[in-house]
PDB file of N, CA, C and O in Angstrom:
ATOM      1  N   MET A   1      -2.568 -15.479 -21.049  1.00  0.00           N
ATOM      2  CA  MET A   1      -2.306 -14.249 -21.026  1.00  0.00           C
ATOM      3  C   MET A   1      -3.438 -13.348 -20.616  1.00  0.00           C
ATOM      4  O   MET A   1      -3.238 -12.409 -19.846  1.00  0.00           O
ATOM      5  N   GLY A   2      -4.553 -13.602 -21.085  1.00  0.00           N
ATOM      6  CA  GLY A   2      -5.640 -12.653 -20.608  1.00  0.00           C
ATOM      7  C   GLY A   2      -5.810 -12.710 -19.133  1.00  0.00           C
ATOM      8  O   GLY A   2      -5.939 -11.630 -18.557  1.00  0.00           O
ATOM      9  N   ARG A   3      -5.824 -13.544 -18.599  1.00  0.00           N
ATOM     10  CA  ARG A   3      -5.937 -13.743 -16.998  1.00  0.00           C
ATOM     11  C   ARG A   3      -4.961 -13.226 -16.308  1.00  0.00           C
ATOM     12  O   ARG A   3      -5.223 -12.628 -15.264  1.00  0.00           O
ATOM     13  N   GLU A   4      -3.816 -13.341 -16.701  1.00  0.00           N
ATOM     14  CA  GLU A   4      -2.589 -12.922 -16.004  1.00  0.00           C
ATOM     15  C   GLU A   4      -2.644 -11.279 -16.099  1.00  0.00           C
ATOM     16  O   GLU A   4      -2.223 -10.583 -15.175  1.00  0.00           O
ATOM     17  N   ASN A   5      -3.265 -10.661 -17.441  1.00  0.00           N
ATOM     18  CA  ASN A   5      -3.159  -9.370 -17.539  1.00  0.00           C
ATOM     19  C   ASN A   5      -4.127  -8.769 -16.891  1.00  0.00           C
ATOM     20  O   ASN A   5      -3.834  -7.732 -16.295  1.00  0.00           O
ATOM     21  N   ASP A   6      -5.259  -9.174 -16.852  1.00  0.00           N
ATOM     22  CA  ASP A   6      -6.445  -8.959 -15.803  1.00  0.00           C
ATOM     23  C   ASP A   6      -6.116  -8.863 -14.320  1.00  0.00           C
ATOM     24  O   ASP A   6      -6.572  -7.990 -13.583  1.00  0.00           O
ATOM     25  N   LEU A   7      -5.170  -9.970 -13.891  1.00  0.00           N
ATOM     26  CA  LEU A   7      -4.763  -9.760 -12.550  1.00  0.00           C
ATOM     27  C   LEU A   7      -3.725  -8.664 -12.229  1.00  0.00           C
ATOM     28  O   LEU A   7      -3.687  -8.074 -11.149  1.00  0.00           O
ATOM     29  N   ALA A   8      -2.829  -8.428 -13.335  1.00  0.00           N
ATOM     30  CA  ALA A   8      -1.841  -7.458 -13.122  1.00  0.00           C
ATOM     31  C   ALA A   8      -2.680  -6.032 -13.136  1.00  0.00           C
ATOM     32  O   ALA A   8      -2.324  -5.110 -12.402  1.00  0.00           O
ATOM     33  N   ARG A   9      -3.830  -5.910 -14.029  1.00  0.00           N
ATOM     34  CA  ARG A   9      -4.413  -4.389 -13.877  1.00  0.00           C
ATOM     35  C   ARG A   9      -5.289  -4.295 -12.626  1.00  0.00           C
ATOM     36  O   ARG A   9      -5.601  -3.194 -12.173  1.00  0.00           O
ATOM     37  N   THR A  10      -5.737  -5.578 -11.997  1.00  0.00           N
ATOM     38  CA  THR A  10      -6.588  -5.244 -11.002  1.00  0.00           C
ATOM     39  C   THR A  10      -5.670  -5.028  -9.586  1.00  0.00           C
ATOM     40  O   THR A  10      -5.966  -4.326  -8.619  1.00  0.00           O
ATOM     41  N   PHE A  11      -4.498  -5.834  -9.780  1.00  0.00           N
ATOM     42  CA  PHE A  11      -3.366  -5.511  -8.613  1.00  0.00           C
ATOM     43  C   PHE A  11      -2.922  -3.805  -8.779  1.00  0.00           C
ATOM     44  O   PHE A  11      -3.007  -3.045  -7.814  1.00  0.00           O
ATOM     45  N   ALA A  12      -2.543  -3.439  -9.860  1.00  0.00           N
ATOM     46  CA  ALA A  12      -2.205  -2.150  -9.976  1.00  0.00           C
ATOM     47  C   ALA A  12      -3.402  -1.031  -9.665  1.00  0.00           C
ATOM     48  O   ALA A  12      -3.225   0.007  -9.027  1.00  0.00           O
ATOM     49  N   GLU A  13      -4.517  -1.420 -10.190  1.00  0.00           N
ATOM     50  CA  GLU A  13      -5.656  -0.364  -9.740  1.00  0.00           C
ATOM     51  C   GLU A  13      -5.829  -0.368  -7.935  1.00  0.00           C
ATOM     52  O   GLU A  13      -6.134   0.646  -7.306  1.00  0.00           O
ATOM     53  N   ARG A  14      -5.594  -1.565  -7.371  1.00  0.00           N
ATOM     54  CA  ARG A  14      -5.757  -1.770  -5.907  1.00  0.00           C
ATOM     55  C   ARG A  14      -4.519  -0.733  -5.399  1.00  0.00           C
ATOM     56  O   ARG A  14      -4.768   0.224  -4.667  1.00  0.00           O
ATOM     57  N   CYS A  15      -3.642  -0.931  -5.707  1.00  0.00           N
ATOM     58  CA  CYS A  15      -2.283  -0.222  -5.466  1.00  0.00           C
ATOM     59  C   CYS A  15      -2.416   1.211  -5.569  1.00  0.00           C
ATOM     60  O   CYS A  15      -1.905   1.953  -4.731  1.00  0.00           O
ATOM     61  N   THR A  16      -3.216   1.727  -6.763  1.00  0.00           N
ATOM     62  CA  THR A  16      -3.268   3.001  -6.797  1.00  0.00           C
ATOM     63  C   THR A  16      -4.449   3.669  -6.017  1.00  0.00           C
ATOM     64  O   THR A  16      -4.430   4.883  -5.818  1.00  0.00           O
ATOM     65  N   GLU A  17      -5.435   2.912  -5.593  1.00  0.00           N
ATOM     66  CA  GLU A  17      -6.349   3.274  -4.659  1.00  0.00           C
ATOM     67  C   GLU A  17      -5.945   3.498  -3.272  1.00  0.00           C
ATOM     68  O   GLU A  17      -6.350   4.413  -2.555  1.00  0.00           O
ATOM     69  N   ALA A  18      -4.859   2.304  -2.862  1.00  0.00           N
ATOM     70  CA  ALA A  18      -4.276   2.218  -1.440  1.00  0.00           C
ATOM     71  C   ALA A  18      -3.411   3.646  -1.262  1.00  0.00           C
ATOM     72  O   ALA A  18      -3.477   4.356  -0.259  1.00  0.00           O
ATOM     73  N   ARG A  19      -2.653   3.896  -2.351  1.00  0.00           N
ATOM     74  CA  ARG A  19      -1.675   4.957  -2.058  1.00  0.00           C
ATOM     75  C   ARG A  19      -2.550   6.494  -2.032  1.00  0.00           C
ATOM     76  O   ARG A  19      -2.213   7.501  -1.409  1.00  0.00           O
ATOM     77  N   ALA A  20      -3.636   6.339  -2.815  1.00  0.00           N
ATOM     78  CA  ALA A  20      -4.410   7.661  -2.791  1.00  0.00           C
ATOM     79  C   ALA A  20      -5.200   7.999  -1.328  1.00  0.00           C
ATOM     80  O   ALA A  20      -5.452   9.090  -0.818  1.00  0.00           O
ATOM     81  N   TYR A  21      -5.465   6.733  -0.896  1.00  0.00           N
ATOM     82  CA  TYR A  21      -6.286   6.552   0.559  1.00  0.00           C
ATOM     83  C   TYR A  21      -5.034   7.060   1.616  1.00  0.00           C
ATOM     84  O   TYR A  21      -5.064   8.008   2.401  1.00  0.00           O
ATOM     85  N   LEU A  22      -3.957   6.117   1.360  1.00  0.00           N
ATOM     86  CA  LEU A  22      -2.888   6.640   2.291  1.00  0.00           C
ATOM     87  C   LEU A  22      -2.335   8.075   2.273  1.00  0.00           C
ATOM     88  O   LEU A  22      -1.924   8.656   3.276  1.00  0.00           O
ATOM     89  N   ARG A  23      -2.364   8.526   1.179  1.00  0.00           N
ATOM     90  CA  ARG A  23      -1.959  10.054   0.827  1.00  0.00           C
ATOM     91  C   ARG A  23      -2.807  10.908   1.693  1.00  0.00           C
ATOM     92  O   ARG A  23      -2.379  11.809   2.414  1.00  0.00           O
ATOM     93  N   ARG A  24      -4.257  10.490   1.540  1.00  0.00           N
ATOM     94  CA  ARG A  24      -5.105  11.330   1.990  1.00  0.00           C
ATOM     95  C   ARG A  24      -5.131  11.460   3.644  1.00  0.00           C
ATOM     96  O   ARG A  24      -5.189  12.539   4.235  1.00  0.00           O
ATOM     97  N   GLU A  25      -5.077  10.165   4.277  1.00  0.00           N
ATOM     98  CA  GLU A  25      -4.924   9.965   5.486  1.00  0.00           C
ATOM     99  C   GLU A  25      -3.409  10.792   5.968  1.00  0.00           C
ATOM    100  O   GLU A  25      -3.245  11.473   6.981  1.00  0.00           O
ATOM    101  N   MET A  26      -2.571  10.532   5.068  1.00  0.00           N
ATOM    102  CA  MET A  26      -1.287  11.315   5.809  1.00  0.00           C
ATOM    103  C   MET A  26      -1.728  12.801   5.822  1.00  0.00           C
ATOM    104  O   MET A  26      -1.758  13.530   6.814  1.00  0.00           O
ATOM    105  N   ASN A  27      -2.021  13.083   4.716  1.00  0.00           N
ATOM    106  CA  ASN A  27      -2.217  14.782   4.547  1.00  0.00           C
ATOM    107  C   ASN A  27      -3.352  15.362   5.728  1.00  0.00           C
ATOM    108  O   ASN A  27      -3.304  16.495   6.207  1.00  0.00           O
ATOM    109  N   ALA A  28      -4.140  14.557   5.995  1.00  0.00           N
ATOM    110  CA  ALA A  28      -4.982  14.861   7.162  1.00  0.00           C
ATOM    111  C   ALA A  28      -4.321  14.824   8.622  1.00  0.00           C
ATOM    112  O   ALA A  28      -4.667  15.395   9.656  1.00  0.00           O
ATOM    113  N   ARG A  29      -3.426  14.098   8.398  1.00  0.00           N
ATOM    114  CA  ARG A  29      -2.678  14.151   9.984  1.00  0.00           C
ATOM    115  C   ARG A  29      -1.507  14.943   9.938  1.00  0.00           C
ATOM    116  O   ARG A  29      -0.656  14.883  10.826  1.00  0.00           O
ATOM    117  N   GLY A  30      -1.399  15.827   8.758  1.00  0.00           N
ATOM    118  CA  GLY A  30      -0.047  16.777   8.672  1.00  0.00           C
ATOM    119  C   GLY A  30       1.275  16.359   8.125  1.00  0.00           C
ATOM    120  O   GLY A  30       2.310  17.024   8.122  1.00  0.00           O
ATOM    121  N   LEU A  31       1.081  15.143   7.660  1.00  0.00           N
ATOM    122  CA  LEU A  31       2.148  14.221   6.950  1.00  0.00           C
ATOM    123  C   LEU A  31       2.260  14.726   5.635  1.00  0.00           C
ATOM    124  O   LEU A  31       1.873  13.990   4.727  1.00  0.00           O
ATOM    125  N   CYS A  32       2.702  15.804   5.368  1.00  0.00           N
ATOM    126  CA  CYS A  32       2.497  16.074   3.788  1.00  0.00           C
ATOM    127  C   CYS A  32       3.954  15.933   2.987  1.00  0.00           C
ATOM    128  O   CYS A  32       5.054  15.944   3.539  1.00  0.00           O
ATOM    129  N   GLU A  33       3.763  15.830   1.883  1.00  0.00           N
ATOM    130  CA  GLU A  33       4.904  15.379   1.025  1.00  0.00           C
ATOM    131  C   GLU A  33       5.898  16.712   0.842  1.00  0.00           C
ATOM    132  O   GLU A  33       7.074  16.439   0.604  1.00  0.00           O
ATOM    133  N   GLU A  34       5.620  17.813   0.909  1.00  0.00           N
ATOM    134  CA  GLU A  34       6.180  19.004   0.748  1.00  0.00           C
ATOM    135  C   GLU A  34       6.885  19.076   2.228  1.00  0.00           C
ATOM    136  O   GLU A  34       7.725  19.976   2.252  1.00  0.00           O
ATOM    137  N   ASP A  35       6.791  18.515   3.211  1.00  0.00           N
ATOM    138  CA  ASP A  35       7.385  18.447   4.624  1.00  0.00           C
ATOM    139  C   ASP A  35       8.462  17.505   4.549  1.00  0.00           C
ATOM    140  O   ASP A  35       9.288  17.575   5.459  1.00  0.00           O
ATOM    141  N   GLY A  36       8.690  16.346   3.363  1.00  0.00           N
ATOM    142  CA  GLY A  36       9.322  15.232   3.504  1.00  0.00           C
ATOM    143  C   GLY A  36       8.770  13.946   3.756  1.00  0.00           C
ATOM    144  O   GLY A  36       9.559  13.008   3.879  1.00  0.00           O
ATOM    145  N   TRP A  37       7.644  13.761   3.846  1.00  0.00           N
ATOM    146  CA  TRP A  37       7.024  12.530   3.975  1.00  0.00           C
ATOM    147  C   TRP A  37       6.595  11.919   2.761  1.00  0.00           C
ATOM    148  O   TRP A  37       5.821  12.441   1.959  1.00  0.00           O
ATOM    149  N   ARG A  38       7.166  10.701   2.641  1.00  0.00           N
ATOM    150  CA  ARG A  38       6.995   9.762   1.605  1.00  0.00           C
ATOM    151  C   ARG A  38       5.954   8.592   1.762  1.00  0.00           C
ATOM    152  O   ARG A  38       5.263   8.589   2.780  1.00  0.00           O
ATOM    153  N   ILE A  39       5.794   7.603   0.828  1.00  0.00           N
ATOM    154  CA  ILE A  39       5.212   6.314   1.047  1.00  0.00           C
ATOM    155  C   ILE A  39       6.144   5.545   0.759  1.00  0.00           C
ATOM    156  O   ILE A  39       6.813   5.741  -0.255  1.00  0.00           O
ATOM    157  N   ALA A  40       6.411   4.380   1.698  1.00  0.00           N
ATOM    158  CA  ALA A  40       7.422   3.443   1.678  1.00  0.00           C
ATOM    159  C   ALA A  40       6.626   2.256   1.280  1.00  0.00           C
ATOM    160  O   ALA A  40       5.570   1.955   1.837  1.00  0.00           O
ATOM    161  N   GLU A  41       7.148   1.599   0.318  1.00  0.00           N
ATOM    162  CA  GLU A  41       6.699   0.138  -0.061  1.00  0.00           C
ATOM    163  C   GLU A  41       7.678  -0.954  -0.006  1.00  0.00           C
ATOM    164  O   GLU A  41       8.838  -0.958  -0.418  1.00  0.00           O
ATOM    165  N   THR A  42       6.971  -1.928   0.607  1.00  0.00           N
ATOM    166  CA  THR A  42       7.747  -3.112   0.788  1.00  0.00           C
ATOM    167  C   THR A  42       7.024  -4.295   0.477  1.00  0.00           C
ATOM    168  O   THR A  42       5.798  -4.237   0.573  1.00  0.00           O
ATOM    169  N   LEU A  43       7.682  -5.602   0.042  1.00  0.00           N
ATOM    170  CA  LEU A  43       7.027  -6.658  -0.361  1.00  0.00           C
ATOM    171  C   LEU A  43       7.205  -7.677   0.918  1.00  0.00           C
ATOM    172  O   LEU A  43       8.266  -7.592   1.536  1.00  0.00           O
ATOM    173  N   ARG A  44       6.363  -8.500   1.288  1.00  0.00           N
ATOM    174  CA  ARG A  44       6.673  -9.665   2.176  1.00  0.00           C
ATOM    175  C   ARG A  44       5.445 -10.799   1.816  1.00  0.00           C
ATOM    176  O   ARG A  44       4.265 -10.657   1.496  1.00  0.00           O
ATOM    177  N   SER A  45       6.391 -12.099   2.048  1.00  0.00           N
ATOM    178  CA  SER A  45       5.753 -13.112   1.640  1.00  0.00           C
ATOM    179  C   SER A  45       4.990 -13.912   2.825  1.00  0.00           C
ATOM    180  O   SER A  45       5.733 -14.430   3.659  1.00  0.00           O
ATOM    181  N   VAL A  46       3.527 -14.081   3.006  1.00  0.00           N
ATOM    182  CA  VAL A  46       3.074 -14.510   4.167  1.00  0.00           C
ATOM    183  C   VAL A  46       2.096 -15.908   3.478  1.00  0.00           C
ATOM    184  O   VAL A  46       1.050 -15.874   2.829  1.00  0.00           O
ATOM    185  N   GLY A  47       2.949 -17.099   3.943  1.00  0.00           N
ATOM    186  CA  GLY A  47       1.914 -18.423   3.488  1.00  0.00           C
ATOM    187  C   GLY A  47       1.807 -18.324   1.870  1.00  0.00           C
ATOM    188  O   GLY A  47       2.830 -18.235   1.191  1.00  0.00           O
ATOM    189  N   THR A  48       0.647 -18.342   1.352  1.00  0.00           N
ATOM    190  CA  THR A  48       0.703 -18.395   0.228  1.00  0.00           C
ATOM    191  C   THR A  48       0.382 -17.277  -0.628  1.00  0.00           C
ATOM    192  O   THR A  48       0.073 -17.348  -1.818  1.00  0.00           O
ATOM    193  N   ARG A  49       0.508 -15.986   0.254  1.00  0.00           N
ATOM    194  CA  ARG A  49       0.100 -14.638  -0.651  1.00  0.00           C
ATOM    195  C   ARG A  49       1.453 -13.941  -0.440  1.00  0.00           C
ATOM    196  O   ARG A  49       2.397 -14.231   0.296  1.00  0.00           O
ATOM    197  N   THR A  50       1.269 -12.971  -1.276  1.00  0.00           N
ATOM    198  CA  THR A  50       2.428 -11.892  -1.248  1.00  0.00           C
ATOM    199  C   THR A  50       1.763 -10.569  -0.762  1.00  0.00           C
ATOM    200  O   THR A  50       0.559 -10.413  -0.965  1.00  0.00           O
ATOM    201  N   GLU A  51       2.402  -9.729  -0.208  1.00  0.00           N
ATOM    202  CA  GLU A  51       1.813  -8.429   0.173  1.00  0.00           C
ATOM    203  C   GLU A  51       2.750  -7.200  -0.240  1.00  0.00           C
ATOM    204  O   GLU A  51       3.949  -7.306  -0.497  1.00  0.00           O
ATOM    205  N   LEU A  52       2.142  -6.234  -0.257  1.00  0.00           N
ATOM    206  CA  LEU A  52       2.561  -5.099  -0.641  1.00  0.00           C
ATOM    207  C   LEU A  52       2.242  -4.262   0.389  1.00  0.00           C
ATOM    208  O   LEU A  52       1.039  -4.000   0.423  1.00  0.00           O
ATOM    209  N   VAL A  53       2.960  -3.708   1.316  1.00  0.00           N
ATOM    210  CA  VAL A  53       2.677  -3.033   2.522  1.00  0.00           C
ATOM    211  C   VAL A  53       3.262  -1.609   2.128  1.00  0.00           C
ATOM    212  O   VAL A  53       4.389  -1.412   1.673  1.00  0.00           O
ATOM    213  N   MET A  54       2.177  -0.545   2.417  1.00  0.00           N
ATOM    214  CA  MET A  54       2.567   0.846   2.373  1.00  0.00           C
ATOM    215  C   MET A  54       2.367   1.633   3.287  1.00  0.00           C
ATOM    216  O   MET A  54       1.218   1.779   3.705  1.00  0.00           O
ATOM    217  N   ARG A  55       3.612   2.463   3.925  1.00  0.00           N
ATOM    218  CA  ARG A  55       3.559   3.117   5.174  1.00  0.00           C
ATOM    219  C   ARG A  55       4.059   4.351   4.973  1.00  0.00           C
ATOM    220  O   ARG A  55       4.842   4.469   4.031  1.00  0.00           O
ATOM    221  N   PRO A  56       3.745   5.519   5.771  1.00  0.00           N
ATOM    222  CA  PRO A  56       4.535   6.536   5.489  1.00  0.00           C
ATOM    223  C   PRO A  56       5.851   6.751   6.257  1.00  0.00           C
ATOM    224  O   PRO A  56       5.972   6.306   7.398  1.00  0.00           O
ATOM    225  N   ILE A  57       6.905   7.476   5.601  1.00  0.00           N
ATOM    226  CA  ILE A  57       8.118   7.384   5.943  1.00  0.00           C
ATOM    227  C   ILE A  57       8.720   8.854   5.973  1.00  0.00           C
ATOM    228  O   ILE A  57       8.245   9.632   5.146  1.00  0.00           O
ATOM    229  N   HIS A  58       9.645   9.299   6.772  1.00  0.00           N
ATOM    230  CA  HIS A  58      10.268  10.636   6.833  1.00  0.00           C
ATOM    231  C   HIS A  58      11.741  10.537   7.237  1.00  0.00           C
ATOM    232  O   HIS A  58      11.915   9.942   8.300  1.00  0.00           O
ATOM    233  N   LEU A  59      12.749  10.954   6.672  1.00  0.00           N
ATOM    234  CA  LEU A  59      13.939  10.591   6.919  1.00  0.00           C
ATOM    235  C   LEU A  59      14.573  10.939   8.175  1.00  0.00           C
ATOM    236  O   LEU A  59      15.629  10.394   8.496  1.00  0.00           O
ATOM    237  N   ARG A  60      13.882  12.006   9.083  1.00  0.00           N
ATOM    238  CA  ARG A  60      14.145  12.197  10.378  1.00  0.00           C
ATOM    239  C   ARG A  60      12.925  12.293  11.477  1.00  0.00           C
ATOM    240  O   ARG A  60      13.036  12.544  12.677  1.00  0.00           O
ATOM    241  N   LEU A  61      12.064  12.098  10.935  1.00  0.00           N
ATOM    242  CA  LEU A  61      10.989  12.136  11.892  1.00  0.00           C
ATOM    243  C   LEU A  61      10.122  10.494  12.291  1.00  0.00           C
ATOM    244  O   LEU A  61      10.022   9.666  11.385  1.00  0.00           O
ATOM    245  N   PRO A  62       9.724  10.279  13.273  1.00  0.00           N
ATOM    246  CA  PRO A  62       8.905   8.916  13.525  1.00  0.00           C
ATOM    247  C   PRO A  62       7.855   8.968  12.791  1.00  0.00           C
ATOM    248  O   PRO A  62       7.286  10.059  12.751  1.00  0.00           O
ATOM    249  N   ALA A  63       7.296   7.861  12.018  1.00  0.00           N
ATOM    250  CA  ALA A  63       6.026   7.607  11.577  1.00  0.00           C
ATOM    251  C   ALA A  63       5.276   7.051  12.445  1.00  0.00           C
ATOM    252  O   ALA A  63       5.800   6.250  13.220  1.00  0.00           O
ATOM    253  N   PRO A  64       3.723   7.359  12.547  1.00  0.00           N
ATOM    254  CA  PRO A  64       2.870   6.678  13.096  1.00  0.00           C
ATOM    255  C   PRO A  64       2.830   5.116  12.799  1.00  0.00           C
ATOM    256  O   PRO A  64       3.002   4.582  11.703  1.00  0.00           O
ATOM    257  N   GLU A  65       2.565   4.502  14.017  1.00  0.00           N
ATOM    258  CA  GLU A  65       2.773   2.860  13.662  1.00  0.00           C
ATOM    259  C   GLU A  65       1.535   2.205  13.189  1.00  0.00           C
ATOM    260  O   GLU A  65       1.449   1.072  12.715  1.00  0.00           O
ATOM    261  N   ASN A  66       0.516   3.129  13.392  1.00  0.00           N
ATOM    262  CA  ASN A  66      -0.856   2.387  13.171  1.00  0.00           C
ATOM    263  C   ASN A  66      -1.512   3.033  11.601  1.00  0.00           C
ATOM    264  O   ASN A  66      -2.720   2.981  11.369  1.00  0.00           O
ATOM    265  N   LEU A  67      -0.704   3.513  10.803  1.00  0.00           N
ATOM    266  CA  LEU A  67      -1.155   3.842   9.527  1.00  0.00           C
ATOM    267  C   LEU A  67      -0.378   3.189   8.370  1.00  0.00           C
ATOM    268  O   LEU A  67       0.828   3.307   8.152  1.00  0.00           O
ATOM    269  N   GLU A  68      -1.364   2.414   7.603  1.00  0.00           N
ATOM    270  CA  GLU A  68      -0.673   1.471   6.546  1.00  0.00           C
ATOM    271  C   GLU A  68      -1.766   1.013   5.654  1.00  0.00           C
ATOM    272  O   GLU A  68      -2.917   0.923   6.082  1.00  0.00           O
ATOM    273  N   CYS A  69      -1.434   0.702   4.360  1.00  0.00           N
ATOM    274  CA  CYS A  69      -2.190  -0.085   3.618  1.00  0.00           C
ATOM    275  C   CYS A  69      -1.695  -1.510   3.162  1.00  0.00           C
ATOM    276  O   CYS A  69      -0.471  -1.646   3.179  1.00  0.00           O
ATOM    277  N   VAL A  70      -2.296  -2.385   2.837  1.00  0.00           N
ATOM    278  CA  VAL A  70      -1.816  -3.686   2.325  1.00  0.00           C
ATOM    279  C   VAL A  70      -2.588  -4.286   1.222  1.00  0.00           C
ATOM    280  O   VAL A  70      -3.766  -4.630   1.318  1.00  0.00           O
ATOM    281  N   VAL A  71      -1.715  -4.409  -0.028  1.00  0.00           N
ATOM    282  CA  VAL A  71      -2.510  -4.879  -1.255  1.00  0.00           C
ATOM    283  C   VAL A  71      -1.945  -6.417  -1.467  1.00  0.00           C
ATOM    284  O   VAL A  71      -0.780  -6.596  -1.823  1.00  0.00           O
ATOM    285  N   GLU A  72      -2.807  -7.463  -1.234  1.00  0.00           N
ATOM    286  CA  GLU A  72      -2.235  -8.803  -1.351  1.00  0.00           C
ATOM    287  C   GLU A  72      -2.784  -9.634  -2.707  1.00  0.00           C
ATOM    288  O   GLU A  72      -3.850  -9.421  -3.284  1.00  0.00           O
ATOM    289  N   ILE A  73      -1.943 -10.468  -3.001  1.00  0.00           N
ATOM    290  CA  ILE A  73      -2.445 -11.418  -4.097  1.00  0.00           C
ATOM    291  C   ILE A  73      -1.920 -12.886  -3.552  1.00  0.00           C
ATOM    292  O   ILE A  73      -0.771 -13.130  -3.183  1.00  0.00           O
ATOM    293  N   GLN A  74      -3.161 -13.915  -3.593  1.00  0.00           N
ATOM    294  CA  GLN A  74      -2.922 -15.220  -3.065  1.00  0.00           C
ATOM    295  C   GLN A  74      -2.527 -15.964  -4.192  1.00  0.00           C
ATOM    296  O   GLN A  74      -2.565 -15.507  -5.335  1.00  0.00           O
ATOM    297  N   GLU A  75      -2.090 -17.268  -3.859  1.00  0.00           N
ATOM    298  CA  GLU A  75      -1.575 -17.874  -4.808  1.00  0.00           C
ATOM    299  C   GLU A  75      -2.813 -18.507  -5.646  1.00  0.00           C
ATOM    300  O   GLU A  75      -2.557 -18.973  -6.757  1.00  0.00           O
ATOM    301  N   ASN A  76      -3.969 -18.537  -5.223  1.00  0.00           N
ATOM    302  CA  ASN A  76      -5.268 -18.858  -6.223  1.00  0.00           C
ATOM    303  C   ASN A  76      -5.701 -17.713  -6.960  1.00  0.00           C
ATOM    304  O   ASN A  76      -6.772 -17.671  -7.565  1.00  0.00           O
ATOM    305  N   GLU A  77      -4.726 -16.624  -6.898  1.00  0.00           N
ATOM    306  CA  GLU A  77      -5.072 -15.449  -7.713  1.00  0.00           C
ATOM    307  C   GLU A  77      -6.193 -14.565  -7.357  1.00  0.00           C
ATOM    308  O   GLU A  77      -6.927 -14.034  -8.191  1.00  0.00           O
ATOM    309  N   ILE A  78      -6.317 -14.401  -5.783  1.00  0.00           N
ATOM    310  CA  ILE A  78      -7.467 -13.598  -5.526  1.00  0.00           C
ATOM    311  C   ILE A  78      -6.495 -12.311  -4.928  1.00  0.00           C
ATOM    312  O   ILE A  78      -5.468 -12.409  -4.255  1.00  0.00           O
ATOM    313  N   ILE A  79      -7.156 -11.126  -5.393  1.00  0.00           N
ATOM    314  CA  ILE A  79      -6.630  -9.798  -4.973  1.00  0.00           C
ATOM    315  C   ILE A  79      -7.273  -8.946  -3.871  1.00  0.00           C
ATOM    316  O   ILE A  79      -8.373  -8.518  -4.220  1.00  0.00           O
ATOM    317  N   ASP A  80      -6.965  -8.651  -2.868  1.00  0.00           N
ATOM    318  CA  ASP A  80      -7.477  -7.996  -1.676  1.00  0.00           C
ATOM    319  C   ASP A  80      -6.727  -6.709  -1.147  1.00  0.00           C
ATOM    320  O   ASP A  80      -5.501  -6.602  -1.106  1.00  0.00           O
ATOM    321  N   SER A  81      -7.434  -5.961  -0.836  1.00  0.00           N
ATOM    322  CA  SER A  81      -6.529  -4.669  -0.091  1.00  0.00           C
ATOM    323  C   SER A  81      -7.517  -4.316   1.187  1.00  0.00           C
ATOM    324  O   SER A  81      -8.686  -4.652   1.373  1.00  0.00           O
ATOM    325  N   HIS A  82      -6.646  -3.536   1.983  1.00  0.00           N
ATOM    326  CA  HIS A  82      -7.083  -3.098   3.205  1.00  0.00           C
ATOM    327  C   HIS A  82      -6.142  -1.858   3.680  1.00  0.00           C
ATOM    328  O   HIS A  82      -4.983  -1.717   3.291  1.00  0.00           O
ATOM    329  N   CYS A  83      -6.827  -0.960   4.599  1.00  0.00           N
ATOM    330  CA  CYS A  83      -5.892   0.203   4.945  1.00  0.00           C
ATOM    331  C   CYS A  83      -6.415   0.306   6.341  1.00  0.00           C
ATOM    332  O   CYS A  83      -7.571   0.025   6.656  1.00  0.00           O
ATOM    333  N   GLU A  84      -5.408   0.763   7.225  1.00  0.00           N
ATOM    334  CA  GLU A  84      -5.623   1.003   8.646  1.00  0.00           C
ATOM    335  C   GLU A  84      -5.448   2.500   8.934  1.00  0.00           C
ATOM    336  O   GLU A  84      -4.409   3.136   8.759  1.00  0.00           O
ATOM    337  N   PRO A  85      -6.748   3.024   9.454  1.00  0.00           N
ATOM    338  CA  PRO A  85      -6.229   4.669   9.423  1.00  0.00           C
ATOM    339  C   PRO A  85      -5.656   4.891  10.825  1.00  0.00           C
ATOM    340  O   PRO A  85      -5.191   5.988  11.135  1.00  0.00           O
TER     341      PRO A  85
END
């Protein structure tokens, strides 16, 4: 259980960091929460890893295609994250 708790904590930390980075990038581009912009999160399975993909979304406006953060965990318990500004 200790290893699983450590992995869960690390994954949660990476997700928090990715959300903060994405929010800063969104704000810098004028995609502000008070104007209706949110962060959409979706899961996808790619081979032996699972990815949490975070992107800006608005109910009426198109989102930029080149702005996202991905936090992934692989079957062998490696956690990684990366963001594309």
